C-alpha positions in Angstrom: 51.1 -35.8 2.9 54.1 -34.8 4.8 53.5 -33.9 8.8 56.8 -33.1 9.6 56.5 -32.1 13.6 54.3 -31.5 16.2 55.6 -29.6 19.4 53.6 -29.9 22.3 54.8 -27.5 24.7 52.1 -27.9 27.6 48.8 -29.7 27.8 47.3 -26.7 26.1 49.9 -25.7 23.5 51.4 -27.1 20.5 53.1 -26.0 17.2 52.6 -28.2 14.3 55.1 -28.0 11.1 54.4 -29.2 7.9 57.3 -29.0 4.8 55.8 -27.5 1.8 56.4 -30.1 -1.2 52.8 -30.5 -2.7 50.9 -28.3 -5.1 47.3 -26.9 -4.6 46.2 -29.7 -6.5 47.4 -32.0 -4.4 46.5 -31.0 -1.4 42.7 -30.3 -2.4 41.5 -34.0 -2.0 42.8 -33.9 1.8 40.3 -30.6 2.8 36.7 -30.5 2.5 36.5 -27.1 1.4 33.9 -24.8 2.5 32.2 -22.3 0.1 34.1 -19.3 1.8 37.2 -21.0 1.7 36.9 -21.7 -1.8 36.0 -18.1 -2.8 39.4 -16.9 -0.9 41.7 -19.7 -2.4 40.3 -18.5 -5.8 41.5 -14.8 -5.0 44.9 -15.8 -4.3 46.6 -15.6 -7.6 50.1 -16.8 -6.2 50.5 -20.7 -6.4 52.8 -20.8 -3.2 50.0 -18.8 -1.3 47.4 -21.0 -2.3 49.9 -24.0 -1.1 50.1 -22.2 2.3 46.2 -21.6 3.0 45.3 -25.3 2.1 47.9 -26.6 4.1 47.2 -24.1 7.1 43.7 -25.5 7.1 44.5 -28.9 6.8 46.7 -28.7 9.7 43.9 -27.0 11.5 41.3 -29.6 10.9 43.6 -32.3 12.3 43.2 -30.6 15.8 39.8 -28.8 15.5 37.6 -30.4 12.5 34.9 -27.8 12.6 36.9 -24.9 12.8 37.0 -22.0 10.5 39.5 -19.1 10.6 38.9 -15.7 10.7 40.7 -12.5 10.6 40.4 -9.4 12.7 43.0 -6.7 11.3 45.1 -9.4 9.8 45.0 -11.4 12.8 43.8 -14.8 12.7 41.1 -16.4 15.1 39.0 -19.7 15.4 35.3 -18.7 15.1 33.2 -20.0 18.0 36.6 -21.6 19.6 37.7 -21.0 23.0 41.6 -21.3 21.6 44.0 -18.9 20.2 45.8 -19.5 17.1 49.0 -17.8 15.3 49.9 -18.8 11.7 53.4 -18.3 10.2 54.9 -19.7 6.8 58.4 -19.5 5.4 60.1 -20.7 2.3 59.7 -24.0 3.5 57.3 -24.8 5.9 53.8 -23.7 7.0 53.5 -23.5 11.0 50.3 -23.5 13.2 50.5 -23.1 16.9 47.1 -23.2 18.6 46.9 -22.3 22.6 44.2 -21.8 25.4 46.7 -18.6 26.1 47.3 -15.6 23.9 50.3 -16.8 21.4 52.5 -15.8 18.5 54.5 -18.1 16.2 57.2 -17.2 13.6 59.4 -19.5 11.3 62.2 -18.1 8.9 64.5 -19.4 6.6 67.8 -18.3 7.9 69.2 -15.7 5.1 71.3 -12.6 4.6 68.2 -10.2 4.5 67.8 -9.8 7.9 71.3 -8.9 8.4 71.1 -6.2 5.5 68.1 -4.6 7.2 69.0 -5.2 10.8 69.2 -1.6 11.5 65.7 -1.1 10.5 64.5 -3.5 13.5 67.0 -3.5 16.0 68.1 -0.8 18.3 71.5 -0.3 19.0 71.6 -2.1 22.4 70.4 -5.2 20.3 73.2 -5.4 17.8 75.7 -7.0 20.3 73.4 -9.9 19.6 74.8 -10.5 16.0 78.0 -12.6 16.5 80.9 -12.5 13.8 80.9 -16.3 13.5 76.9 -16.6 12.2 75.4 -13.3 11.7 72.9 -14.1 9.4 71.6 -16.9 11.7 71.7 -14.4 14.4 70.0 -11.5 12.8 67.2 -14.1 11.5 66.6 -15.1 14.7 66.2 -11.6 16.3 63.9 -10.8 13.4 61.8 -13.8 13.9 61.5 -13.4 17.7 59.7 -9.6 17.1 57.9 -11.2 14.5 56.3 -13.6 17.3 55.9 -10.7 19.8 54.5 -8.7 17.0 51.8 -11.3 16.1 51.0 -11.9 20.1 50.5 -8.0 20.4 47.9 -7.9 17.3 48.5 -4.1 17.3 49.3 -2.0 14.3 51.6 0.6 14.0 54.3 -0.8 16.3 57.9 0.1 15.6 60.2 -3.0 16.1 63.3 -1.1 16.9 61.8 0.9 19.9 58.6 -1.1 20.9 59.5 -4.7 20.5 62.7 -5.2 22.4 65.1 -8.2 23.1 66.7 -7.9 26.6 68.6 -11.1 26.5 69.4 -14.4 24.9 69.9 -17.3 26.9 72.9 -19.9 25.7 74.4 -22.9 26.8 71.2 -25.0 25.2 68.1 -23.3 26.9 67.3 -21.4 23.8 65.4 -18.8 25.7 64.9 -15.0 24.8 63.7 -12.6 27.0 61.9 -9.5 25.5 59.8 -6.3 26.2 57.3 -5.0 24.7 56.4 -0.8 24.9 53.6 1.1 24.1 51.9 4.2 25.2 49.7 2.2 27.4 51.8 -0.3 29.1 55.4 -2.1 29.4 55.4 -5.8 29.7 58.0 -8.7 29.7 57.9 -11.8 27.5 59.9 -14.8 27.3 60.1 -16.6 23.7 61.4 -20.0 22.9 63.3 -20.7 19.9 64.5 -23.8 18.0 66.8 -24.5 14.7 65.4 -26.9 12.4 68.1 -27.2 9.5 68.2 -23.8 7.8 64.9 -22.6 9.6 64.5 -20.9 12.6 61.1 -21.3 14.7 60.0 -19.0 17.5 57.2 -18.6 19.9 55.7 -16.8 22.7 52.8 -17.8 25.1 51.2 -15.0 27.2 49.5 -17.1 30.0 48.9 -14.1 32.5 47.3 -12.1 29.2 49.7 -9.4 29.7 49.3 -8.0 26.4 45.6 -6.9 27.3 47.3 -3.7 29.2 48.5 -2.7 25.7 45.0 -2.5 24.1 
């Protein structure tokens, strides 16, 4: 089983990345599946979705052997655990983030799709972050950052172009993004980090002050 990378961000927070190479049949022996998980797996007709489902739970059990994933409005959480999680998938990777603080993670394959739809999820002031040199990469980075913010927020009905705002992207190797979340209840600022892994972009955010609670 390939376990490609584990990134410890601090003593309470880590991201696990696993490259998807196996089929569901290959993965099943690695997981002592519960009856509820078996039922959920059987309802996933797409093989890639089944692979993602199993890989996520294998990664989870490496850290929390007894934990089970539950969902509230499609947002994952751990039943009976004092830990926050966030899950992401791309064409190549499954990603699991766990922390003592609210968090959000996303992983994307660099491709032209984000560039084609950039005006749907970016405001006019954010288009300047798309360079002439690597426009597909830059647009994918912006999309991924907003996906991480959205997963942190866990709130339906959010308009990406107006409520998840990129305020700045650090250069000179710092790989930091400054962003804001705007809702009818609050305006909060957040710092995201990102990493390039071959043709993949990984972004994440940690809310150590629980500022997102102001939006709920």
